[in-house]
N, C-alpha and C positions, 0 to 999 in steps of 0.2 A: 776274477770278478765274483764277488759273493752275491748271494740272493738277498733281496729285501725280506723283511719279516712277513710281508703279505705273500710273497712268492714261496717262502719256506713253509708257511702255513698251508697254502694251496697244494704244494707238493706233498706234504705230509697227509693232508686230508684225502687227496686223490690216490696216493699210493699205499697208504697205511704204514709207511715207514719214513724216516727222515732222510734227507739228502746225504748226511754223513754215513748213515748205515748203508745206503745204496753205494756210495763211493767205496766203503770198506769191502763190500761184497765184490764189486768189479775188480778192485785192486787184488784182492785175495784170489779170485779166479785167474787173473792174468799171471800172478806169481806161481800159482799151482800149475798152470799150463807150461810155463817156462821150465819149472822143475821136472815135470813129467817128460818134456822134450829132452831135457838133460839126461834123465835116466835112460831113455831110449837111445840117445847118442852114445853114452858110455857103454851100454850093453852091446850095441852094434860094434863099437871099437873093440871091446873085449872079445867078442866072437871072431872078428876078423884077425885079431892078434893071436888068439888061441889056436886057430886053424892055419896060421901063418899065411893068410891071404891079404894081410895089411902090413905095409912097411911102417917103419918108425916115423917118417916124415908125415905121412898121411894121418897117423894116429895123433901125433903132436898137433898138427894143424886143426884137427877136429876138436881136441880138448881146448886149445887156445881160442878158437872161434866161439865155442859155447861159453867159455868163461868170460870172454869180453862181452858177449851179448847179455849174459846174465848180470854182469856188473852194471852195464849201461841201462838195462831195463829196470833193474831194481832201484837204481838211482832215480830214474825218471818217474817210476811209480810211487816210490816211498818218500821222495823229497818234497 
């Protein structure tokens, strides 16, 4: 559902930025959060693997779960 020109004008006047700029900001923050969570996930997997406290199945499961979530979320956010 798109905004009418009156709604877009009111949004721009009240906020000081357009709805498209706001959407870009929130999508960018969401993608950045997912990527940061991925960095934390892979760092945790590496630490567990390096100290031999994590087996191959658990490491593979973590990588697959993050990859699937990343693919789904980027499709939903960027589509």
